[in-house]
C-alpha positions in Angstrom: 78.4 120.0 78.7 81.0 117.7 77.9 82.1 114.0 78.4 85.0 115.3 80.9 82.8 118.1 82.7 80.2 115.3 83.5 83.1 112.8 84.8 84.8 116.0 86.8 81.5 116.3 88.1 80.8 112.7 89.4 84.2 112.0 90.5 84.3 115.8 92.5 80.6 114.8 94.0 82.0 111.3 95.0 85.0 113.2 97.1 82.7 115.9 98.4 80.1 112.7 99.4 82.8 110.6 100.8 84.3 113.8 102.9 81.1 114.3 104.7 79.6 111.3 105.4 82.9 109.5 106.7 83.7 112.8 109.0 82.4 110.6 112.1 83.9 107.4 110.6 87.5 108.3 109.3 89.1 109.7 112.8 90.7 107.1 114.6 89.3 108.2 118.2 85.7 109.4 118.8 84.9 112.9 118.5 83.7 114.6 121.6 80.4 115.7 121.5 78.5 117.8 124.4 75.8 116.0 126.0 72.7 118.6 124.9 73.9 117.9 121.5 74.0 114.1 121.8 70.8 114.2 123.8 69.1 116.3 120.8 70.4 114.1 117.7 68.3 111.6 119.5 65.2 113.1 118.0 67.0 114.2 114.9 65.6 111.0 113.1 61.8 111.9 114.4 62.2 114.7 113.3 63.3 114.0 110.0 60.4 111.5 109.5 57.7 113.7 110.7 58.6 116.9 108.3 58.5 114.6 105.0 55.5 112.5 106.4 53.0 115.0 108.2 53.0 117.8 104.9 52.9 114.7 102.3 49.5 113.4 104.6 47.7 116.7 105.3 48.7 118.7 101.5 47.8 118.1 98.0 49.4 120.9 95.9 50.5 123.0 98.7 47.7 123.7 100.2 45.7 121.7 103.6 43.5 119.2 102.2 39.8 120.5 102.3 37.6 117.7 102.4 37.6 114.6 104.4 37.1 112.0 101.6 41.0 111.9 101.3 42.2 108.3 101.3 45.8 109.4 102.8 44.0 110.7 106.1 42.0 107.3 106.7 45.2 105.2 105.9 47.5 107.4 108.0 45.1 106.9 111.2 44.7 103.2 110.6 48.6 102.8 110.6 48.7 104.5 113.9 45.9 103.1 115.5 48.0 99.3 114.4 51.2 100.6 115.5 49.7 101.6 119.2 47.7 98.4 119.3 50.9 95.8 118.1 53.8 97.9 118.0 54.7 96.0 114.7 56.3 98.4 111.8 55.0 95.8 109.2 51.6 95.4 110.3 51.8 99.6 110.1 52.9 99.6 106.6 50.5 97.0 105.6 47.1 98.0 107.3 47.8 101.7 106.2 48.7 100.3 102.7 45.3 98.4 102.6 43.1 101.2 103.8 45.2 103.6 101.2 44.3 100.7 98.0 40.2 100.0 99.5 39.8 103.8 99.3 41.5 105.0 96.2 41.0 101.7 94.0 37.2 100.9 95.6 35.7 104.3 96.1 37.7 106.3 93.9 38.9 108.7 96.4 
């Protein structure tokens, strides 16, 4: 790929990104969205996060984990328990990460 082709590609991707991300910002008035769609969009962030996190915790190389000696399970369970107990995001991250590090570095899981 030549320099001009690379430059054209970068500019083109920038324009496409600006148009698609600015679709809801650029209009001078609010875009009408049906109530059922607005209600459904409330669950989109949770669904996206679940779609990313669950396979990472429960699968290894495209296969379900086959042993209970996997630090990710205990780290996720500990983080979830902390969140339901204290309702704090920072504590959830810290406890999950601490358990993951202890089990991986301490026990070699």
